[in-house]
C-alpha positions as CSV (number, residue, x, y, z in Angstrom):
1,M,7.6,-17.1,28.7
2,Y,10.2,-18.9,29.8
3,A,10.9,-17.0,32.5
4,T,7.3,-17.0,34.7
5,S,7.3,-20.4,33.5
6,T,9.8,-21.5,34.9
7,Y,10.7,-19.6,38.0
8,A,6.8,-18.6,39.0
9,P,4.3,-20.0,40.1
10,T,1.4,-21.6,37.4
11,W,-1.2,-18.9,38.2
12,I,1.6,-16.0,37.5
13,T,2.0,-17.7,34.4
14,G,-1.3,-18.1,33.4
15,A,-1.9,-14.2,34.0
16,V,0.9,-13.5,32.3
17,S,-0.2,-15.5,29.1
18,A,-3.7,-14.0,29.6
19,A,-2.2,-10.6,30.0
20,I,-0.7,-10.4,27.1
21,F,-3.3,-12.4,25.0
22,A,-5.8,-9.6,25.9
23,A,-3.2,-6.8,25.0
24,T,-2.4,-8.9,21.5
25,T,-6.4,-9.3,20.3
26,S,-7.0,-5.0,21.6
27,S,-3.8,-3.9,19.0
28,A,-5.0,-6.9,16.2
29,D,-8.9,-5.9,16.3
30,S,-7.9,-2.3,15.9
31,N,-5.5,-2.7,13.1
32,L,-8.0,-4.8,10.9
33,L,-10.5,-1.9,12.0
34,C,-7.6,0.7,10.9
35,A,-6.7,-1.8,7.9
36,S,-9.9,-2.1,6.4
37,T,-11.7,1.5,7.0
38,I,-8.6,2.3,4.8
39,L,-9.0,0.2,1.7
40,I,-12.9,0.7,2.2
41,K,-13.4,4.2,2.8
42,D,-10.3,6.0,2.3
43,I,-9.7,4.5,-1.2
44,Y,-12.7,2.1,-2.9
45,Q,-15.4,4.5,-1.4
46,R,-13.8,7.8,-2.2
47,F,-12.4,6.4,-5.8
48,F,-14.5,4.1,-7.3
49,N,-18.2,4.0,-5.9
50,P,-18.8,7.2,-3.6
51,N,-22.6,6.4,-3.5
52,V,-22.1,2.5,-2.3
53,E,-25.0,1.7,0.3
54,D,-23.8,1.1,4.1
55,K,-25.1,-2.3,4.1
56,K,-22.7,-3.3,1.2
57,L,-19.9,-0.7,3.4
58,I,-20.8,-2.5,5.5
59,F,-19.9,-6.5,3.8
60,L,-17.0,-4.7,2.1
61,T,-14.9,-3.8,5.9
62,R,-15.9,-7.3,6.7
63,A,-14.8,-9.1,3.8
64,S,-11.9,-7.2,3.7
65,N,-10.8,-8.4,7.3
66,I,-11.4,-11.5,6.5
67,V,-8.8,-10.7,3.4
68,I,-6.5,-9.5,6.1
69,C,-6.8,-12.3,8.6
70,L,-5.8,-14.6,6.4
71,I,-2.9,-12.4,4.7
72,S,-1.5,-11.9,7.7
73,A,-1.9,-15.7,8.8
74,S,-0.1,-16.2,5.2
75,I,2.9,-14.5,6.6
76,A,2.8,-15.8,10.2
77,M,3.4,-19.1,8.6
78,F,7.3,-18.3,7.3
79,N,7.9,-17.9,11.4
80,I,10.0,-14.1,10.7
81,S,10.6,-13.2,13.8
82,L,8.6,-10.6,15.3
83,V,10.8,-7.8,15.8
84,T,11.5,-7.5,11.9
85,L,8.0,-7.7,11.0
86,N,7.7,-5.2,13.5
87,L,10.5,-2.9,11.9
88,F,9.0,-3.4,8.4
89,A,5.9,-2.5,9.9
90,F,6.7,0.6,11.1
91,A,8.8,1.9,8.2
92,L,6.5,0.7,5.5
93,R,3.6,3.2,7.9
94,S,6.2,5.4,8.4
95,A,9.1,6.5,5.6
96,G,5.8,7.3,3.1
97,P,4.3,9.6,5.0
98,F,7.3,11.4,7.0
99,A,7.7,13.2,4.0
100,A,4.5,14.0,3.0
101,Y,4.0,15.1,6.8
102,G,7.1,17.0,7.5
103,L,7.8,19.1,4.6
104,G,4.5,19.5,4.6
105,L,4.6,21.6,7.1
106,T,7.2,23.3,6.7
107,V,8.0,23.7,2.3
108,K,5.7,26.9,1.8
109,D,5.5,26.4,-2.3
110,A,4.2,22.4,-1.4
111,T,1.8,21.0,-4.1
112,E,-0.7,18.6,-3.2
113,N,0.1,16.4,-5.5
114,A,3.9,16.1,-3.6
115,G,2.8,15.1,-0.7
116,I,0.9,11.9,-2.3
117,V,3.8,10.7,-4.8
118,S,5.9,11.7,-1.6
119,I,4.0,8.8,0.3
120,V,3.5,6.2,-2.9
121,V,7.1,6.0,-3.3
122,G,8.6,5.9,-0.1
123,S,5.8,3.1,0.9
124,I,7.7,1.3,-2.4
125,A,11.0,2.3,-1.9
126,V,10.8,0.7,2.0
127,L,8.9,-2.4,0.4
128,F,11.8,-2.9,-2.2
129,W,14.7,-2.2,0.4
130,Q,13.6,-4.8,2.3
131,L,12.8,-7.6,-0.6
132,S,16.6,-6.6,-1.6
133,G,17.7,-7.2,1.7
134,S,19.1,-4.3,3.5
135,P,22.0,-3.3,1.2
136,Y,24.8,-1.9,2.8
137,G,23.5,-2.0,6.3
138,I,20.7,0.7,5.3
139,L,17.7,0.5,6.6
140,P,14.3,0.5,5.2
141,I,13.1,3.0,6.8
142,V,16.2,5.3,6.2
143,F,15.9,3.9,2.3
144,G,12.4,5.0,2.5
145,S,12.3,8.2,3.9
146,F,15.3,9.5,1.1
147,F,13.3,8.9,-1.8
148,G,10.1,10.0,-0.1
149,M,12.0,13.6,0.5
150,A,13.2,13.3,-3.0
151,S,10.4,13.2,-4.6
152,F,8.6,15.5,-2.2
153,F,10.4,17.7,-3.7
154,I,10.9,16.7,-7.4
155,V,7.0,17.3,-7.7
156,T,6.6,20.0,-5.8
157,W,9.1,21.6,-8.3
158,V,8.2,20.1,-11.3
159,E,4.8,21.1,-10.6
160,R,5.4,24.5,-9.4
161,A,7.4,25.2,-12.7
162,M,4.4,24.4,-14.2
163,G,2.1,26.8,-12.6
164,K,0.0,24.8,-10.3
165,P,-1.0,26.5,-7.0
166,A,0.5,26.0,-3.2
167,A,-1.3,23.4,-1.7
168,P,-3.6,24.8,1.6
169,S,-1.3,26.3,4.5
170,A,-2.3,24.2,7.8
171,Y,-1.5,26.9,9.7
172,D,-4.0,29.7,10.6
173,E,-3.1,33.0,8.7
174,K,-5.0,35.2,10.8
175,L,-2.8,33.7,13.7
176,K,0.4,36.2,12.2
């Protein structure tokens, strides 16, 4: 914004500001809806109240949007750079699922719990490493991905040793 407000006409500065605001709001509402859907549909309805009424579901989704907005506004008060926040957000959203997705498609004997555990462990590892200041120059996404992958293999090995069957294949066996 400095360059446009200093070197461009006022109307261009206004247009650039409006474009930035529009892009931000467009992303923000999508992210809010995604987060509230995960909380309410994927966690609350699936594990705690499968027969929840639609009216209550809508109320809980809206309430979770408000809570998420308040948490986001609180984080914004810390004046952390956007680059740091984006790196942390992407690390948190990708390090956990990385092993479950990548290894789940390639490891033939993988179990369902291996994917779930790797998502949880990888995400917690990212959070821990970020809060500890990323020692030794290792990025949180690398740290989280390593622990997500390690937990994936450990859980698969333990469960297969206990006789638990492998998860269903993601590939259509008829195509072979």
